[in-house]
C-alpha positions in Angstrom: 91.1 94.0 99.5 92.1 95.2 96.0 95.8 94.4 96.8 94.9 90.8 98.0 92.7 90.2 94.9 95.6 91.3 92.6 97.8 88.6 94.2 95.7 85.8 92.7 96.0 84.5 89.2 93.0 85.7 87.2 91.9 82.3 86.0 89.0 79.9 86.3 91.7 77.3 87.4 92.8 79.2 90.4 91.9 77.4 93.7 91.6 78.6 97.3 90.9 76.2 100.1 90.2 78.2 103.3 89.6 77.2 106.9 85.8 76.8 106.4 85.2 77.5 102.7 86.4 76.5 99.2 86.6 78.7 96.1 87.2 77.5 92.5 88.1 80.1 90.0 88.9 83.8 90.4 85.3 84.9 90.4 84.5 82.8 93.6 87.8 84.0 95.2 86.9 87.6 94.5 83.4 87.2 96.0 84.9 85.7 99.1 87.5 88.4 99.4 84.9 91.1 99.1 83.1 89.8 102.2 86.2 89.0 104.2 87.1 91.2 107.1 90.8 92.0 107.7 92.6 90.5 110.7 96.0 90.7 112.4 98.3 87.8 112.4 101.9 87.0 113.1 103.9 84.6 110.9 106.4 81.9 111.8 108.5 79.2 110.1 108.0 80.9 106.7 109.7 78.9 103.9 109.7 79.8 100.2 110.9 77.1 97.8 111.5 77.7 94.1 111.2 75.2 91.3 113.0 76.7 88.3 112.5 80.4 87.6 108.7 80.4 87.2 107.2 78.3 90.1 107.5 78.8 93.9 105.7 77.4 97.0 105.3 79.6 100.0 104.6 77.8 103.3 104.0 79.5 106.7 102.4 79.1 110.1 100.4 82.1 111.4 98.9 82.9 114.8 95.9 85.1 115.6 95.2 86.6 119.0 91.4 86.0 118.4 92.1 82.2 118.1 94.2 81.5 121.2 95.5 77.9 121.4 95.4 77.5 117.7 97.9 77.6 114.9 97.0 78.2 111.2 98.9 76.9 108.2 99.1 78.4 104.8 100.6 77.2 101.5 100.5 79.0 98.2 101.7 77.8 94.9 102.8 80.9 92.9 103.6 81.2 89.2 105.5 83.9 87.4 103.4 85.8 84.8 104.0 88.8 82.6 102.2 90.8 85.5 104.6 89.4 88.2 104.1 86.6 90.7 100.5 85.3 91.2 99.0 82.8 93.5 97.6 79.9 91.5 96.6 77.7 94.4 96.3 78.3 98.1 95.4 76.3 101.1 94.7 77.6 104.6 93.9 75.4 107.6 93.8 75.7 111.4 94.5 73.2 114.2 95.0 73.2 118.0 98.5 74.2 118.9 100.6 71.7 120.7 102.6 74.3 122.6 
């Protein structure tokens, strides 16, 4: 979880909207991450779009075996900092797959 925590911008303005929870600020994100259990997933349709040299948006679909018949969506807005790329805003949602 330390590696995942380090991926987020250490700021009170960092936002993470999860499937069933919301965190505002790095302190809430860290508390959530500390309680989160790891899970396996496979990615599809990943797209990274840059806007200049310092902002990028990563979009992907992911699939989990423990949620058959569902597809999850994840978008992250990343900013380039002196410590490297950091997630400033993230949104994760799930829906029934149409396959």
